[in-house]
C-alpha positions as CSV (number, residue, x, y, z in Angstrom):
1,M,0.0,0.0,0.0
2,I,2.8,2.4,0.8
3,V,4.4,1.8,-2.6
4,S,1.1,2.5,-4.3
5,I,0.6,5.8,-2.3
6,A,4.2,6.9,-2.9
7,A,4.2,6.1,-6.6
8,T,0.8,7.7,-7.2
9,L,1.6,10.9,-5.3
10,T,5.1,11.2,-6.9
11,V,4.0,10.6,-10.5
12,S,0.9,12.8,-10.2
13,S,2.7,15.6,-8.5
14,V,5.5,15.6,-11.1
15,A,3.0,15.6,-13.9
16,G,1.0,18.5,-12.4
17,L,4.1,20.5,-11.7
18,V,5.5,19.9,-15.2
19,A,2.1,21.0,-16.7
20,L,2.3,24.1,-14.6
21,R,5.9,24.8,-15.6
22,L,5.1,24.3,-19.3
23,R,1.9,26.3,-19.0
24,L,-0.2,23.4,-20.4
25,P,-3.9,24.0,-20.6
26,G,-6.0,22.2,-18.1
27,G,-3.9,23.1,-15.1
28,L,-2.6,20.8,-12.5
29,I,-5.6,18.7,-11.9
30,V,-6.1,17.3,-15.4
31,W,-2.5,16.4,-15.9
32,A,-2.1,14.9,-12.4
33,L,-5.3,12.9,-13.0
34,A,-4.1,11.7,-16.4
35,A,-0.7,10.7,-14.9
36,A,-2.3,8.8,-12.0
37,A,-4.6,7.0,-14.5
38,A,-1.7,6.1,-16.8
39,L,0.3,4.8,-13.9
40,H,-2.4,2.6,-12.6
41,L,-3.2,1.3,-16.1
42,T,0.4,0.4,-16.8
43,V,1.8,-0.8,-13.5
44,A,0.3,-4.1,-12.2
45,G,-0.5,-4.4,-8.6
46,L,-0.9,-0.8,-7.6
47,E,-3.8,-0.2,-5.3
48,P,-6.2,2.8,-5.3
49,L,-5.4,5.4,-2.7
50,P,-7.3,5.0,0.6
51,G,-10.6,6.8,1.0
52,A,-9.0,9.3,3.4
53,F,-7.0,10.7,0.5
54,R,-10.1,11.2,-1.6
55,T,-11.8,13.0,1.3
56,A,-8.8,15.2,2.0
57,A,-8.6,16.1,-1.8
58,Q,-12.3,16.9,-1.9
59,I,-12.0,19.2,1.1
60,L,-8.9,20.9,-0.4
61,I,-10.6,21.4,-3.8
62,G,-13.7,22.8,-2.1
63,I,-11.6,25.2,-0.1
64,S,-9.6,26.3,-3.1
65,I,-12.7,27.0,-5.2
66,G,-14.6,28.6,-2.4
67,T,-11.8,31.1,-1.6
68,E,-11.8,32.3,-5.2
69,I,-15.5,33.3,-5.2
70,T,-16.0,37.1,-5.2
71,R,-19.0,39.3,-5.8
72,S,-17.8,40.6,-9.1
73,P,-18.4,37.4,-11.2
74,L,-21.7,36.9,-9.4
75,R,-22.8,40.4,-10.6
76,A,-21.7,39.6,-14.1
77,V,-23.7,36.3,-14.0
78,Y,-26.8,38.2,-12.8
79,D,-26.5,40.6,-15.7
80,V,-26.7,37.8,-18.3
81,R,-29.0,35.4,-16.3
82,G,-31.5,35.0,-19.0
83,A,-29.0,34.0,-21.7
84,L,-27.2,31.9,-19.2
85,A,-30.3,30.0,-18.2
86,V,-31.0,29.2,-21.9
87,E,-27.4,28.1,-22.6
88,M,-27.3,26.0,-19.4
89,A,-30.6,24.3,-20.3
90,A,-29.4,23.6,-23.9
91,V,-26.1,22.2,-22.8
92,A,-27.7,20.0,-20.1
93,L,-30.2,18.6,-22.6
94,L,-27.6,18.0,-25.3
95,C,-25.3,16.2,-22.8
96,A,-28.2,14.2,-21.3
97,G,-29.2,13.1,-24.8
98,A,-25.6,12.2,-25.6
99,G,-25.3,10.3,-22.3
100,L,-28.5,8.3,-22.9
101,L,-27.4,7.5,-26.5
102,L,-24.0,6.4,-25.2
103,A,-25.7,4.1,-22.7
104,R,-28.0,2.7,-25.4
105,L,-25.1,2.0,-27.8
106,T,-22.8,0.5,-25.2
107,A,-22.9,-1.6,-22.1
108,L,-22.6,1.4,-19.9
109,D,-25.0,2.0,-17.1
110,P,-27.2,5.0,-18.1
111,R,-26.4,6.9,-14.9
112,T,-22.6,6.4,-15.4
113,A,-23.0,7.5,-19.1
114,L,-24.9,10.6,-18.0
115,F,-22.2,11.6,-15.5
116,A,-19.5,10.8,-18.0
117,L,-20.9,13.3,-20.5
118,A,-22.3,15.9,-18.1
119,P,-20.8,19.3,-18.3
120,G,-18.4,19.9,-15.5
121,G,-14.9,19.4,-14.4
122,A,-13.3,15.9,-14.1
123,S,-12.9,16.2,-10.4
124,D,-16.4,17.5,-9.8
125,M,-18.1,14.8,-11.9
126,A,-15.9,12.1,-10.3
127,V,-16.8,13.3,-6.8
128,A,-20.5,13.3,-7.8
129,A,-20.1,9.8,-9.3
130,V,-18.7,8.5,-6.0
131,W,-21.7,10.0,-4.1
132,F,-24.1,8.1,-6.4
133,G,-22.1,4.9,-6.3
134,L,-21.0,5.0,-9.9
135,D,-17.7,4.2,-11.6
136,A,-15.8,7.4,-10.7
137,A,-12.7,6.4,-12.6
138,L,-14.7,5.9,-15.8
139,V,-16.5,9.2,-15.4
140,A,-13.2,11.0,-14.7
141,G,-11.6,9.4,-17.7
142,F,-14.4,10.6,-20.0
143,Q,-14.2,14.1,-18.5
144,V,-10.4,14.3,-18.9
145,V,-10.7,13.2,-22.6
146,R,-13.4,15.8,-23.1
147,Q,-11.4,18.6,-21.4
148,L,-8.3,17.7,-23.4
149,L,-10.3,17.8,-26.7
150,V,-11.6,21.2,-25.7
151,F,-8.1,22.5,-24.9
152,V,-6.9,21.3,-28.3
153,V,-9.9,22.1,-30.5
154,V,-11.3,25.4,-29.1
155,P,-8.1,27.5,-29.7
156,F,-8.0,26.4,-33.4
157,V,-11.7,27.2,-33.8
158,L,-11.1,30.6,-32.3
159,G,-8.0,31.1,-34.3
160,R,-5.6,31.5,-31.4
161,P,-2.9,29.4,-29.8
162,P,-3.7,28.0,-26.4
163,R,-2.5,30.0,-23.4
164,S,-1.7,28.8,-19.9
165,T,-4.3,28.6,-17.1
């Protein structure tokens, strides 16, 4: 267990810090998550981290996000609330439809497919999947692939090179 913990923390930390240093899009979390997944897919016998690590990570992510909330973005959201509501409903319906289609075309459980394709961050959707007793690793994997595609495709669509987060 100690080897699994040490290897996972080391590989993920290095990947996250390299991503930060190279100013790769997606920030620390996407690259650390991808490195942990790659490690556990390629090295036999590694165990998942104990639940206490997941709990601590969720608390730290919550603290980190919470401390960045200010009134200014909330005022901006209020100013465009109508358009935002329409956009959020459209994205939610599109993602729900895609999730249900994915479940119908594959052996995936419909709830897992919905979480896998839901709009949100990899960590957020994985945490939600845990709460609902779904396959959090699969959900996170789908979310990371989606985010990486966004980081690669959107800059080209907008006609600008990617910038650091």
